[in-house]
Gaussian input, Z-matrix of N, CA and C with variables (Angstrom, degrees):
# hf/3-21g

backbone

0 1
 N
 C     1     B1
 C     2     B2     1     A1
 N     3     B3     2     A2     1     D1
 C     4     B4     3     A3     2     D2
 C     5     B5     4     A4     3     D3
 N     6     B6     5     A5     4     D4
 C     7     B7     6     A6     5     D5
 C     8     B8     7     A7     6     D6
 N     9     B9     8     A8     7     D7
 C    10    B10     9     A9     8     D8
 C    11    B11    10    A10     9     D9
 N    12    B12    11    A11    10    D10
 C    13    B13    12    A12    11    D11
 C    14    B14    13    A13    12    D12
 N    15    B15    14    A14    13    D13
 C    16    B16    15    A15    14    D14
 C    17    B17    16    A16    15    D15
 N    18    B18    17    A17    16    D16
 C    19    B19    18    A18    17    D17
 C    20    B20    19    A19    18    D18
 N    21    B21    20    A20    19    D19
 C    22    B22    21    A21    20    D20
 C    23    B23    22    A22    21    D21
 N    24    B24    23    A23    22    D22
 C    25    B25    24    A24    23    D23
 C    26    B26    25    A25    24    D24
 N    27    B27    26    A26    25    D25
 C    28    B28    27    A27    26    D26
 C    29    B29    28    A28    27    D27
 N    30    B30    29    A29    28    D28
 C    31    B31    30    A30    29    D29
 C    32    B32    31    A31    30    D30
 N    33    B33    32    A32    31    D31
 C    34    B34    33    A33    32    D32
 C    35    B35    34    A34    33    D33
 N    36    B36    35    A35    34    D34
 C    37    B37    36    A36    35    D35
 C    38    B38    37    A37    36    D36
 N    39    B39    38    A38    37    D37
 C    40    B40    39    A39    38    D38
 C    41    B41    40    A40    39    D39
 N    42    B42    41    A41    40    D40
 C    43    B43    42    A42    41    D41
 C    44    B44    43    A43    42    D42
 N    45    B45    44    A44    43    D43
 C    46    B46    45    A45    44    D44
 C    47    B47    46    A46    45    D45
 N    48    B48    47    A47    46    D46
 C    49    B49    48    A48    47    D47
 C    50    B50    49    A49    48    D48
 N    51    B51    50    A50    49    D49
 C    52    B52    51    A51    50    D50
 C    53    B53    52    A52    51    D51
 N    54    B54    53    A53    52    D52
 C    55    B55    54    A54    53    D53
 C    56    B56    55    A55    54    D54
 N    57    B57    56    A56    55    D55
 C    58    B58    57    A57    56    D56
 C    59    B59    58    A58    57    D57
 N    60    B60    59    A59    58    D58
 C    61    B61    60    A60    59    D59
 C    62    B62    61    A61    60    D60
 N    63    B63    62    A62    61    D61
 C    64    B64    63    A63    62    D62
 C    65    B65    64    A64    63    D63
 N    66    B66    65    A65    64    D64
 C    67    B67    66    A66    65    D65
 C    68    B68    67    A67    66    D66
 N    69    B69    68    A68    67    D67
 C    70    B70    69    A69    68    D68
 C    71    B71    70    A70    69    D69
 N    72    B72    71    A71    70    D70
 C    73    B73    72    A72    71    D71
 C    74    B74    73    A73    72    D72
 N    75    B75    74    A74    73    D73
 C    76    B76    75    A75    74    D74
 C    77    B77    76    A76    75    D75
 N    78    B78    77    A77    76    D76
 C    79    B79    78    A78    77    D77
 C    80    B80    79    A79    78    D78
 N    81    B81    80    A80    79    D79
 C    82    B82    81    A81    80    D80
 C    83    B83    82    A82    81    D81
 N    84    B84    83    A83    82    D82
 C    85    B85    84    A84    83    D83
 C    86    B86    85    A85    84    D84
 N    87    B87    86    A86    85    D85
 C    88    B88    87    A87    86    D86
 C    89    B89    88    A88    87    D87
 N    90    B90    89    A89    88    D88
 C    91    B91    90    A90    89    D89
 C    92    B92    91    A91    90    D90
 N    93    B93    92    A92    91    D91
 C    94    B94    93    A93    92    D92
 C    95    B95    94    A94    93    D93
 N    96    B96    95    A95    94    D94
 C    97    B97    96    A96    95    D95
 C    98    B98    97    A97    96    D96
 N    99    B99    98    A98    97    D97
 C   100   B100    99    A99    98    D98
 C   101   B101   100   A100    99    D99
 N   102   B102   101   A101   100   D100
 C   103   B103   102   A102   101   D101
 C   104   B104   103   A103   102   D102
 N   105   B105   104   A104   103   D103
 C   106   B106   105   A105   104   D104
 C   107   B107   106   A106   105   D105
 N   108   B108   107   A107   106   D106
 C   109   B109   108   A108   107   D107
 C   110   B110   109   A109   108   D108
 N   111   B111   110   A110   109   D109
 C   112   B112   111   A111   110   D110
 C   113   B113   112   A112   111   D111
 N   114   B114   113   A113   112   D112
 C   115   B115   114   A114   113   D113
 C   116   B116   115   A115   114   D114
 N   117   B117   116   A116   115   D115
 C   118   B118   117   A117   116   D116
 C   119   B119   118   A118   117   D117
 N   120   B120   119   A119   118   D118
 C   121   B121   120   A120   119   D119
 C   122   B122   121   A121   120   D120
 N   123   B123   122   A122   121   D121
 C   124   B124   123   A123   122   D122
 C   125   B125   124   A124   123   D123
 N   126   B126   125   A125   124   D124
 C   127   B127   126   A126   125   D125
 C   128   B128   127   A127   126   D126
 N   129   B129   128   A128   127   D127
 C   130   B130   129   A129   128   D128
 C   131   B131   130   A130   129   D129
 N   132   B132   131   A131   130   D130
 C   133   B133   132   A132   131   D131
 C   134   B134   133   A133   132   D132
 N   135   B135   134   A134   133   D133
 C   136   B136   135   A135   134   D134
 C   137   B137   136   A136   135   D135
 N   138   B138   137   A137   136   D136
 C   139   B139   138   A138   137   D137
 C   140   B140   139   A139   138   D138
 N   141   B141   140   A140   139   D139
 C   142   B142   141   A141   140   D140
 C   143   B143   142   A142   141   D141
 N   144   B144   143   A143   142   D142
 C   145   B145   144   A144   143   D143
 C   146   B146   145   A145   144   D144
 N   147   B147   146   A146   145   D145
 C   148   B148   147   A147   146   D146
 C   149   B149   148   A148   147   D147
 N   150   B150   149   A149   148   D148
 C   151   B151   150   A150   149   D149
 C   152   B152   151   A151   150   D150
 N   153   B153   152   A152   151   D151
 C   154   B154   153   A153   152   D152
 C   155   B155   154   A154   153   D153
 N   156   B156   155   A155   154   D154
 C   157   B157   156   A156   155   D155
 C   158   B158   157   A157   156   D156
 N   159   B159   158   A158   157   D157
 C   160   B160   159   A159   158   D158
 C   161   B161   160   A160   159   D159
 N   162   B162   161   A161   160   D160
 C   163   B163   162   A162   161   D161
 C   164   B164   163   A163   162   D162
 N   165   B165   164   A164   163   D163
 C   166   B166   165   A165   164   D164
 C   167   B167   166   A166   165   D165
 N   168   B168   167   A167   166   D166
 C   169   B169   168   A168   167   D167
 C   170   B170   169   A169   168   D168
 N   171   B171   170   A170   169   D169
 C   172   B172   171   A171   170   D170
 C   173   B173   172   A172   171   D171
 N   174   B174   173   A173   172   D172
 C   175   B175   174   A174   173   D173
 C   176   B176   175   A175   174   D174
 N   177   B177   176   A176   175   D175
 C   178   B178   177   A177   176   D176
 C   179   B179   178   A178   177   D177
 N   180   B180   179   A179   178   D178
 C   181   B181   180   A180   179   D179
 C   182   B182   181   A181   180   D180
 N   183   B183   182   A182   181   D181
 C   184   B184   183   A183   182   D182
 C   185   B185   184   A184   183   D183
 N   186   B186   185   A185   184   D184
 C   187   B187   186   A186   185   D185
 C   188   B188   187   A187   186   D186
 N   189   B189   188   A188   187   D187
 C   190   B190   189   A189   188   D188
 C   191   B191   190   A190   189   D189
 N   192   B192   191   A191   190   D190
 C   193   B193   192   A192   191   D191
 C   194   B194   193   A193   192   D192
 N   195   B195   194   A194   193   D193
 C   196   B196   195   A195   194   D194
 C   197   B197   196   A196   195   D195
 N   198   B198   197   A197   196   D196
 C   199   B199   198   A198   197   D197
 C   200   B200   199   A199   198   D198
 N   201   B201   200   A200   199   D199
 C   202   B202   201   A201   200   D200
 C   203   B203   202   A202   201   D201
 N   204   B204   203   A203   202   D202
 C   205   B205   204   A204   203   D203
 C   206   B206   205   A205   204   D204
 N   207   B207   206   A206   205   D205
 C   208   B208   207   A207   206   D206
 C   209   B209   208   A208   207   D207
 N   210   B210   209   A209   208   D208
 C   211   B211   210   A210   209   D209
 C   212   B212   211   A211   210   D210
 N   213   B213   212   A212   211   D211
 C   214   B214   213   A213   212   D212
 C   215   B215   214   A214   213   D213
 N   216   B216   215   A215   214   D214
 C   217   B217   216   A216   215   D215
 C   218   B218   217   A217   216   D216
 N   219   B219   218   A218   217   D217
 C   220   B220   219   A219   218   D218
 C   221   B221   220   A220   219   D219
 N   222   B222   221   A221   220   D220
 C   223   B223   222   A222   221   D221
 C   224   B224   223   A223   222   D222
 N   225   B225   224   A224   223   D223
 C   226   B226   225   A225   224   D224
 C   227   B227   226   A226   225   D225
 N   228   B228   227   A227   226   D226
 C   229   B229   228   A228   227   D227
 C   230   B230   229   A229   228   D228
 N   231   B231   230   A230   229   D229
 C   232   B232   231   A231   230   D230
 C   233   B233   232   A232   231   D231
 N   234   B234   233   A233   232   D232
 C   235   B235   234   A234   233   D233
 C   236   B236   235   A235   234   D234
 N   237   B237   236   A236   235   D235
 C   238   B238   237   A237   236   D236
 C   239   B239   238   A238   237   D237
 N   240   B240   239   A239   238   D238
 C   241   B241   240   A240   239   D239
 C   242   B242   241   A241   240   D240
 N   243   B243   242   A242   241   D241
 C   244   B244   243   A243   242   D242
 C   245   B245   244   A244   243   D243
 N   246   B246   245   A245   244   D244
 C   247   B247   246   A246   245   D245
 C   248   B248   247   A247   246   D246
 N   249   B249   248   A248   247   D247
 C   250   B250   249   A249   248   D248
 C   251   B251   250   A250   249   D249
 N   252   B252   251   A251   250   D250
 C   253   B253   252   A252   251   D251
 C   254   B254   253   A253   252   D252
 N   255   B255   254   A254   253   D253
 C   256   B256   255   A255   254   D254
 C   257   B257   256   A256   255   D255
 N   258   B258   257   A257   256   D256
 C   259   B259   258   A258   257   D257
 C   260   B260   259   A259   258   D258
 N   261   B261   260   A260   259   D259
 C   262   B262   261   A261   260   D260
 C   263   B263   262   A262   261   D261
 N   264   B264   263   A263   262   D262
 C   265   B265   264   A264   263   D263
 C   266   B266   265   A265   264   D264
 N   267   B267   266   A266   265   D265
 C   268   B268   267   A267   266   D266
 C   269   B269   268   A268   267   D267
 N   270   B270   269   A269   268   D268
 C   271   B271   270   A270   269   D269
 C   272   B272   271   A271   270   D270
 N   273   B273   272   A272   271   D271
 C   274   B274   273   A273   272   D272
 C   275   B275   274   A274   273   D273
 N   276   B276   275   A275   274   D274
 C   277   B277   276   A276   275   D275
 C   278   B278   277   A277   276   D276
 N   279   B279   278   A278   277   D277
 C   280   B280   279   A279   278   D278
 C   281   B281   280   A280   279   D279
 N   282   B282   281   A281   280   D280
 C   283   B283   282   A282   281   D281
 C   284   B284   283   A283   282   D282
 N   285   B285   284   A284   283   D283
 C   286   B286   285   A285   284   D284
 C   287   B287   286   A286   285   D285
 N   288   B288   287   A287   286   D286
 C   289   B289   288   A288   287   D287
 C   290   B290   289   A289   288   D288
 N   291   B291   290   A290   289   D289
 C   292   B292   291   A291   290   D290
 C   293   B293   292   A292   291   D291
 N   294   B294   293   A293   292   D292
 C   295   B295   294   A294   293   D293
 C   296   B296   295   A295   294   D294
 N   297   B297   296   A296   295   D295
 C   298   B298   297   A297   296   D296
 C   299   B299   298   A298   297   D297
 N   300   B300   299   A299   298   D298
 C   301   B301   300   A300   299   D299
 C   302   B302   301   A301   300   D300
 N   303   B303   302   A302   301   D301
 C   304   B304   303   A303   302   D302
 C   305   B305   304   A304   303   D303
 N   306   B306   305   A305   304   D304
 C   307   B307   306   A306   305   D305
 C   308   B308   307   A307   306   D306
 N   309   B309   308   A308   307   D307
 C   310   B310   309   A309   308   D308
 C   311   B311   310   A310   309   D309
 N   312   B312   311   A311   310   D310
 C   313   B313   312   A312   311   D311
 C   314   B314   313   A313   312   D312
 N   315   B315   314   A314   313   D313
 C   316   B316   315   A315   314   D314
 C   317   B317   316   A316   315   D315
 N   318   B318   317   A317   316   D316
 C   319   B319   318   A318   317   D317
 C   320   B320   319   A319   318   D318
 N   321   B321   320   A320   319   D319
 C   322   B322   321   A321   320   D320
 C   323   B323   322   A322   321   D321
 N   324   B324   323   A323   322   D322
 C   325   B325   324   A324   323   D323
 C   326   B326   325   A325   324   D324
 N   327   B327   326   A326   325   D325
 C   328   B328   327   A327   326   D326
 C   329   B329   328   A328   327   D327
 N   330   B330   329   A329   328   D328
 C   331   B331   330   A330   329   D329
 C   332   B332   331   A331   330   D330
 N   333   B333   332   A332   331   D331
 C   334   B334   333   A333   332   D332
 C   335   B335   334   A334   333   D333
 N   336   B336   335   A335   334   D334
 C   337   B337   336   A336   335   D335
 C   338   B338   337   A337   336   D336
 N   339   B339   338   A338   337   D337
 C   340   B340   339   A339   338   D338
 C   341   B341   340   A340   339   D339

   B1=1.4775
   B2=1.5238
   B3=1.3151
   B4=1.4833
   B5=1.4969
   B6=1.3512
   B7=1.4374
   B8=1.5209
   B9=1.3215
   B10=1.4559
   B11=1.4769
   B12=1.3557
   B13=1.4332
   B14=1.5474
   B15=1.2840
   B16=1.4374
   B17=1.5565
   B18=1.3107
   B19=1.4935
   B20=1.5371
   B21=1.2879
   B22=1.4623
   B23=1.5255
   B24=1.3053
   B25=1.4723
   B26=1.5783
   B27=1.2831
   B28=1.4796
   B29=1.5295
   B30=1.3590
   B31=1.4618
   B32=1.5504
   B33=1.2970
   B34=1.4645
   B35=1.5426
   B36=1.3283
   B37=1.4859
   B38=1.5299
   B39=1.3311
   B40=1.4808
   B41=1.5222
   B42=1.2912
   B43=1.4834
   B44=1.4920
   B45=1.3201
   B46=1.4961
   B47=1.5039
   B48=1.3426
   B49=1.4198
   B50=1.5420
   B51=1.3033
   B52=1.4796
   B53=1.5006
   B54=1.3387
   B55=1.4404
   B56=1.5684
   B57=1.3289
   B58=1.4834
   B59=1.5127
   B60=1.3228
   B61=1.4403
   B62=1.5424
   B63=1.3280
   B64=1.5007
   B65=1.4990
   B66=1.3264
   B67=1.4544
   B68=1.4717
   B69=1.3146
   B70=1.4819
   B71=1.5552
   B72=1.3052
   B73=1.4809
   B74=1.5261
   B75=1.3299
   B76=1.4892
   B77=1.5447
   B78=1.3032
   B79=1.4625
   B80=1.5216
   B81=1.3035
   B82=1.4054
   B83=1.5639
   B84=1.3319
   B85=1.4961
   B86=1.5096
   B87=1.3214
   B88=1.4444
   B89=1.5357
   B90=1.3278
   B91=1.4239
   B92=1.5214
   B93=1.3841
   B94=1.4872
   B95=1.5107
   B96=1.3305
   B97=1.4488
   B98=1.5253
   B99=1.3145
   B100=1.4514
   B101=1.5261
   B102=1.2911
   B103=1.4522
   B104=1.5188
   B105=1.3475
   B106=1.4948
   B107=1.4819
   B108=1.3208
   B109=1.4867
   B110=1.5530
   B111=1.2826
   B112=1.5047
   B113=1.5021
   B114=1.3205
   B115=1.4776
   B116=1.5429
   B117=1.3148
   B118=1.4525
   B119=1.5099
   B120=1.2975
   B121=1.4451
   B122=1.5228
   B123=1.2785
   B124=1.4513
   B125=1.5501
   B126=1.2595
   B127=1.4955
   B128=1.4735
   B129=1.2984
   B130=1.4467
   B131=1.5209
   B132=1.2865
   B133=1.4662
   B134=1.5172
   B135=1.3110
   B136=1.4593
   B137=1.5401
   B138=1.3107
   B139=1.4689
   B140=1.5058
   B141=1.3375
   B142=1.4807
   B143=1.5127
   B144=1.3154
   B145=1.4367
   B146=1.4818
   B147=1.3189
   B148=1.4628
   B149=1.5038
   B150=1.3039
   B151=1.4883
   B152=1.5092
   B153=1.3081
   B154=1.4596
   B155=1.5173
   B156=1.3659
   B157=1.4403
   B158=1.5482
   B159=1.2868
   B160=1.4655
   B161=1.5289
   B162=1.3288
   B163=1.4700
   B164=1.5320
   B165=1.3504
   B166=1.4388
   B167=1.5242
   B168=1.2890
   B169=1.4763
   B170=1.5062
   B171=1.3365
   B172=1.4547
   B173=1.5389
   B174=1.3387
   B175=1.4234
   B176=1.5490
   B177=1.3284
   B178=1.4655
   B179=1.5310
   B180=1.3384
   B181=1.4747
   B182=1.5040
   B183=1.3315
   B184=1.4443
   B185=1.5061
   B186=1.3252
   B187=1.4845
   B188=1.4810
   B189=1.3116
   B190=1.4918
   B191=1.5084
   B192=1.2755
   B193=1.4944
   B194=1.5455
   B195=1.3065
   B196=1.4450
   B197=1.5049
   B198=1.3400
   B199=1.4484
   B200=1.4973
   B201=1.3274
   B202=1.5126
   B203=1.5044
   B204=1.3574
   B205=1.4797
   B206=1.5290
   B207=1.2899
   B208=1.5029
   B209=1.5130
   B210=1.3789
   B211=1.4491
   B212=1.5090
   B213=1.3401
   B214=1.4916
   B215=1.5373
   B216=1.3081
   B217=1.4462
   B218=1.5100
   B219=1.3703
   B220=1.4458
   B221=1.5446
   B222=1.3425
   B223=1.4324
   B224=1.5028
   B225=1.2812
   B226=1.4447
   B227=1.5420
   B228=1.3081
   B229=1.4375
   B230=1.4914
   B231=1.3340
   B232=1.4231
   B233=1.5487
   B234=1.2843
   B235=1.4705
   B236=1.5195
   B237=1.2728
   B238=1.4606
   B239=1.4990
   B240=1.3311
   B241=1.4435
   B242=1.5337
   B243=1.2892
   B244=1.4712
   B245=1.5309
   B246=1.3182
   B247=1.4746
   B248=1.5213
   B249=1.3128
   B250=1.4462
   B251=1.5515
   B252=1.2961
   B253=1.4345
   B254=1.5431
   B255=1.2991
   B256=1.4662
   B257=1.5341
   B258=1.3228
   B259=1.4484
   B260=1.5265
   B261=1.2508
   B262=1.4943
   B263=1.5117
   B264=1.3255
   B265=1.4902
   B266=1.5248
   B267=1.3404
   B268=1.4661
   B269=1.5378
   B270=1.2983
   B271=1.4987
   B272=1.5318
   B273=1.3435
   B274=1.4646
   B275=1.5492
   B276=1.3496
   B277=1.4322
   B278=1.5496
   B279=1.3072
   B280=1.4870
   B281=1.5414
   B282=1.2971
   B283=1.4637
   B284=1.4737
   B285=1.3185
   B286=1.4578
   B287=1.5283
   B288=1.3497
   B289=1.4494
   B290=1.5124
   B291=1.3527
   B292=1.4691
   B293=1.5140
   B294=1.3941
   B295=1.4163
   B296=1.5436
   B297=1.3351
   B298=1.4899
   B299=1.5440
   B300=1.3028
   B301=1.4684
   B302=1.5458
   B303=1.3338
   B304=1.4703
   B305=1.5291
   B306=1.2896
   B307=1.4602
   B308=1.5318
   B309=1.3245
   B310=1.4602
   B311=1.5155
   B312=1.3173
   B313=1.4112
   B314=1.5571
   B315=1.3252
   B316=1.4586
   B317=1.4679
   B318=1.3074
   B319=1.4416
   B320=1.5357
   B321=1.3369
   B322=1.4675
   B323=1.5308
   B324=1.2812
   B325=1.4341
   B326=1.5410
   B327=1.3040
   B328=1.4529
   B329=1.5344
   B330=1.3484
   B331=1.4625
   B332=1.5127
   B333=1.3055
   B334=1.4808
   B335=1.4552
   B336=1.3465
   B337=1.4798
   B338=1.5120
   B339=1.2810
   B340=1.4731
   B341=1.5056
   A1=111.90
   A2=118.47
   A3=117.86
   A4=111.54
   A5=118.86
   A6=120.15
   A7=109.31
   A8=123.30
   A9=122.05
   A10=112.19
   A11=116.01
   A12=120.71
   A13=109.18
   A14=115.59
   A15=120.78
   A16=112.17
   A17=115.52
   A18=119.68
   A19=111.81
   A20=117.83
   A21=122.34
   A22=112.29
   A23=117.90
   A24=120.55
   A25=111.53
   A26=121.04
   A27=119.74
   A28=111.85
   A29=116.91
   A30=121.74
   A31=110.10
   A32=116.06
   A33=120.06
   A34=110.41
   A35=116.74
   A36=118.30
   A37=109.24
   A38=118.69
   A39=118.02
   A40=110.82
   A41=117.75
   A42=121.62
   A43=110.43
   A44=118.50
   A45=121.25
   A46=110.38
   A47=117.22
   A48=119.83
   A49=113.91
   A50=115.98
   A51=121.48
   A52=111.18
   A53=116.39
   A54=120.16
   A55=110.11
   A56=117.04
   A57=120.09
   A58=111.50
   A59=118.00
   A60=119.51
   A61=110.04
   A62=116.27
   A63=119.98
   A64=111.80
   A65=116.88
   A66=118.70
   A67=113.97
   A68=117.66
   A69=122.35
   A70=109.18
   A71=117.34
   A72=118.19
   A73=111.48
   A74=115.52
   A75=119.72
   A76=109.86
   A77=118.25
   A78=123.11
   A79=109.68
   A80=119.27
   A81=121.65
   A82=113.92
   A83=113.61
   A84=118.23
   A85=110.30
   A86=117.48
   A87=121.00
   A88=112.58
   A89=117.19
   A90=122.17
   A91=110.81
   A92=115.84
   A93=119.46
   A94=109.64
   A95=117.57
   A96=118.65
   A97=110.04
   A98=118.03
   A99=121.02
   A100=110.62
   A101=118.31
   A102=123.83
   A103=111.88
   A104=112.90
   A105=114.51
   A106=114.34
   A107=115.37
   A108=119.85
   A109=109.83
   A110=117.07
   A111=118.41
   A112=109.05
   A113=117.62
   A114=120.47
   A115=108.21
   A116=117.94
   A117=120.42
   A118=112.16
   A119=119.04
   A120=120.82
   A121=111.23
   A122=117.43
   A123=121.38
   A124=108.40
   A125=118.27
   A126=119.30
   A127=111.58
   A128=120.12
   A129=124.22
   A130=111.95
   A131=117.68
   A132=122.48
   A133=111.07
   A134=117.51
   A135=123.00
   A136=108.87
   A137=118.62
   A138=121.71
   A139=112.74
   A140=115.39
   A141=119.09
   A142=111.58
   A143=115.99
   A144=118.74
   A145=112.48
   A146=117.44
   A147=122.63
   A148=113.15
   A149=114.85
   A150=120.18
   A151=111.21
   A152=118.17
   A153=120.79
   A154=113.00
   A155=117.14
   A156=120.06
   A157=111.19
   A158=119.83
   A159=122.92
   A160=109.90
   A161=113.05
   A162=120.06
   A163=107.45
   A164=118.51
   A165=120.33
   A166=111.15
   A167=117.51
   A168=122.10
   A169=114.02
   A170=117.09
   A171=119.58
   A172=105.16
   A173=115.61
   A174=119.72
   A175=111.10
   A176=116.21
   A177=118.68
   A178=113.14
   A179=117.14
   A180=119.53
   A181=109.05
   A182=119.48
   A183=121.01
   A184=112.76
   A185=115.26
   A186=120.61
   A187=111.08
   A188=117.78
   A189=122.40
   A190=110.23
   A191=121.62
   A192=123.86
   A193=108.78
   A194=118.48
   A195=122.99
   A196=109.35
   A197=117.97
   A198=121.34
   A199=110.41
   A200=117.90
   A201=119.31
   A202=109.72
   A203=116.62
   A204=118.30
   A205=111.26
   A206=115.90
   A207=119.84
   A208=111.76
   A209=115.54
   A210=116.93
   A211=110.99
   A212=116.42
   A213=118.47
   A214=112.97
   A215=115.75
   A216=121.10
   A217=110.85
   A218=119.27
   A219=122.15
   A220=112.63
   A221=117.78
   A222=122.12
   A223=114.43
   A224=117.04
   A225=119.13
   A226=110.14
   A227=116.49
   A228=120.89
   A229=111.69
   A230=113.60
   A231=118.00
   A232=108.54
   A233=116.76
   A234=120.33
   A235=107.23
   A236=117.92
   A237=123.74
   A238=106.87
   A239=118.61
   A240=120.79
   A241=111.68
   A242=117.52
   A243=119.58
   A244=110.38
   A245=112.01
   A246=120.95
   A247=106.84
   A248=115.97
   A249=117.28
   A250=107.79
   A251=115.41
   A252=121.23
   A253=110.94
   A254=117.05
   A255=118.70
   A256=108.86
   A257=117.54
   A258=121.74
   A259=108.98
   A260=119.71
   A261=121.75
   A262=109.11
   A263=113.43
   A264=117.87
   A265=113.38
   A266=117.21
   A267=121.26
   A268=113.71
   A269=116.60
   A270=123.30
   A271=108.44
   A272=116.86
   A273=120.29
   A274=108.10
   A275=114.72
   A276=117.56
   A277=107.55
   A278=113.22
   A279=118.07
   A280=108.28
   A281=117.91
   A282=119.26
   A283=114.14
   A284=119.53
   A285=124.80
   A286=109.98
   A287=115.89
   A288=117.36
   A289=112.95
   A290=115.78
   A291=120.75
   A292=113.16
   A293=116.55
   A294=119.28
   A295=112.66
   A296=114.31
   A297=118.98
   A298=108.94
   A299=116.87
   A300=117.83
   A301=109.69
   A302=118.39
   A303=119.58
   A304=110.67
   A305=118.66
   A306=118.75
   A307=112.38
   A308=117.21
   A309=120.72
   A310=111.36
   A311=117.00
   A312=119.28
   A313=111.14
   A314=116.89
   A315=119.38
   A316=113.13
   A317=120.63
   A318=123.28
   A319=111.59
   A320=116.72
   A321=118.19
   A322=109.36
   A323=117.32
   A324=121.89
   A325=106.75
   A326=116.34
   A327=122.01
   A328=108.04
   A329=116.17
   A330=117.76
   A331=110.27
   A332=115.13
   A333=120.10
   A334=110.78
   A335=116.05
   A336=119.34
   A337=108.65
   A338=116.59
   A339=121.85
   A340=109.68
   D1=-47.57
   D2=178.63
   D3=-59.52
   D4=-29.78
   D5=-179.06
   D6=-68.07
   D7=-36.23
   D8=178.92
   D9=-69.69
   D10=-36.75
   D11=176.49
   D12=-63.28
   D13=-46.11
   D14=-179.30
   D15=-63.78
   D16=-31.88
   D17=178.02
   D18=-77.82
   D19=-33.54
   D20=-173.56
   D21=-93.69
   D22=-11.68
   D23=179.44
   D24=-61.96
   D25=-44.98
   D26=178.15
   D27=-60.05
   D28=-38.85
   D29=179.29
   D30=-63.96
   D31=-41.50
   D32=-179.99
   D33=-68.17
   D34=-38.85
   D35=178.94
   D36=-68.78
   D37=-40.05
   D38=177.43
   D39=-63.11
   D40=-38.55
   D41=177.10
   D42=-61.94
   D43=-44.13
   D44=179.38
   D45=-64.43
   D46=-41.90
   D47=178.16
   D48=-63.21
   D49=-37.90
   D50=175.97
   D51=-64.73
   D52=-44.28
   D53=-179.13
   D54=-63.43
   D55=-44.75
   D56=179.45
   D57=-68.38
   D58=-33.02
   D59=178.31
   D60=-65.87
   D61=-44.74
   D62=178.16
   D63=-64.28
   D64=-41.45
   D65=174.21
   D66=-60.17
   D67=-39.86
   D68=177.84
   D69=-64.35
   D70=-41.53
   D71=178.44
   D72=-65.11
   D73=-40.70
   D74=178.74
   D75=-62.96
   D76=-44.03
   D77=177.36
   D78=-61.00
   D79=-44.41
   D80=178.72
   D81=-61.87
   D82=-42.54
   D83=177.95
   D84=-64.02
   D85=-41.40
   D86=178.56
   D87=-62.57
   D88=-42.50
   D89=179.03
   D90=-63.55
   D91=-40.79
   D92=179.96
   D93=-66.81
   D94=-37.45
   D95=178.98
   D96=-68.22
   D97=-36.94
   D98=178.47
   D99=-64.06
   D100=-41.09
   D101=178.49
   D102=-65.76
   D103=-40.93
   D104=174.54
   D105=-65.47
   D106=-36.01
   D107=178.97
   D108=-67.50
   D109=-39.64
   D110=178.56
   D111=-66.67
   D112=-36.41
   D113=179.82
   D114=-66.70
   D115=-45.71
   D116=179.77
   D117=-64.75
   D118=-37.58
   D119=177.28
   D120=-66.63
   D121=-38.00
   D122=176.61
   D123=-64.53
   D124=-43.15
   D125=176.77
   D126=-63.28
   D127=-41.37
   D128=176.68
   D129=-60.13
   D130=-43.05
   D131=176.59
   D132=-60.30
   D133=-43.72
   D134=177.52
   D135=-62.86
   D136=-46.80
   D137=179.96
   D138=-64.28
   D139=-37.44
   D140=176.33
   D141=-65.82
   D142=-40.40
   D143=178.42
   D144=-66.35
   D145=-38.50
   D146=175.84
   D147=-66.37
   D148=-38.47
   D149=177.34
   D150=-65.25
   D151=-38.43
   D152=178.21
   D153=-68.95
   D154=-27.74
   D155=-178.62
   D156=-83.90
   D157=-12.23
   D158=-177.93
   D159=-70.43
   D160=156.80
   D161=175.91
   D162=-77.22
   D163=138.87
   D164=-179.83
   D165=-63.47
   D166=142.38
   D167=-179.55
   D168=-93.62
   D169=-8.05
   D170=179.79
   D171=-107.05
   D172=128.17
   D173=-179.94
   D174=-77.60
   D175=168.06
   D176=-173.77
   D177=-68.55
   D178=-30.48
   D179=178.04
   D180=-63.77
   D181=-47.21
   D182=179.37
   D183=-62.84
   D184=-37.08
   D185=176.74
   D186=-61.62
   D187=-46.99
   D188=178.86
   D189=-64.71
   D190=-38.05
   D191=179.01
   D192=-65.67
   D193=-43.46
   D194=-179.40
   D195=-64.88
   D196=-44.40
   D197=178.38
   D198=-62.84
   D199=-39.74
   D200=179.72
   D201=-66.64
   D202=-40.64
   D203=178.70
   D204=-62.28
   D205=-44.22
   D206=177.65
   D207=-59.72
   D208=-42.05
   D209=-178.48
   D210=-68.84
   D211=-33.39
   D212=177.57
   D213=-66.95
   D214=-42.02
   D215=-177.04
   D216=-73.10
   D217=-46.85
   D218=-170.88
   D219=-86.08
   D220=-23.71
   D221=-178.88
   D222=49.76
   D223=49.52
   D224=179.03
   D225=-179.22
   D226=-161.18
   D227=177.79
   D228=-76.52
   D229=139.58
   D230=-179.85
   D231=-151.23
   D232=168.04
   D233=175.79
   D234=-138.92
   D235=124.32
   D236=174.61
   D237=-86.50
   D238=116.38
   D239=-177.96
   D240=-93.57
   D241=-33.81
   D242=177.58
   D243=-157.34
   D244=151.13
   D245=174.62
   D246=-130.28
   D247=130.84
   D248=176.93
   D249=-143.03
   D250=152.26
   D251=176.60
   D252=-77.72
   D253=141.71
   D254=179.37
   D255=-75.78
   D256=-34.15
   D257=-179.84
   D258=-138.05
   D259=151.77
   D260=174.26
   D261=-60.06
   D262=152.71
   D263=-178.30
   D264=-66.67
   D265=-30.37
   D266=-178.89
   D267=-87.09
   D268=3.11
   D269=-176.32
   D270=-86.32
   D271=135.56
   D272=176.05
   D273=-76.44
   D274=136.11
   D275=179.04
   D276=-98.89
   D277=133.80
   D278=178.04
   D279=-91.87
   D280=153.04
   D281=175.68
   D282=-59.63
   D283=-31.22
   D284=179.87
   D285=-61.74
   D286=-48.91
   D287=-178.40
   D288=-69.07
   D289=-38.26
   D290=175.66
   D291=-59.21
   D292=-45.07
   D293=179.49
   D294=-67.57
   D295=-42.07
   D296=179.40
   D297=-62.06
   D298=-41.96
   D299=-177.22
   D300=-68.78
   D301=-40.86
   D302=179.23
   D303=-64.08
   D304=-38.00
   D305=176.86
   D306=-67.55
   D307=-40.44
   D308=178.98
   D309=-65.27
   D310=-45.42
   D311=-178.47
   D312=-70.90
   D313=-30.26
   D314=177.56
   D315=-74.22
   D316=-17.59
   D317=-178.41
   D318=-83.51
   D319=-15.54
   D320=-179.56
   D321=-82.54
   D322=137.33
   D323=-179.21
   D324=-110.23
   D325=122.96
   D326=178.87
   D327=-103.10
   D328=115.57
   D329=179.70
   D330=-74.97
   D331=136.40
   D332=179.39
   D333=-92.39
   D334=138.28
   D335=174.23
   D336=-85.51
   D337=137.48
   D338=-177.92
   D339=-114.86

């Protein structure tokens, strides 16, 4: 019996070393991912702060018109959280994109509150 223990002890030690090596690699990968996540969150905070400091690109007249259109369609309380242009003003619009956009927007059904 002591001979089998003596023969199998190196195999058990190698198995333990492999397990701890793999666990160490997993811990290292997790810590790297955490550091990358913290870096990305910091960059997002900086970008958010810069976005809030920018001058708004939508003038007040357009904002009032969008709010009036939303009030007409929804007939109730609403909150506009963001407005953005689909394409830059200096960009040429192709008939393909215009047709695709009209079909996509026409397929959405907005339920009206009564």
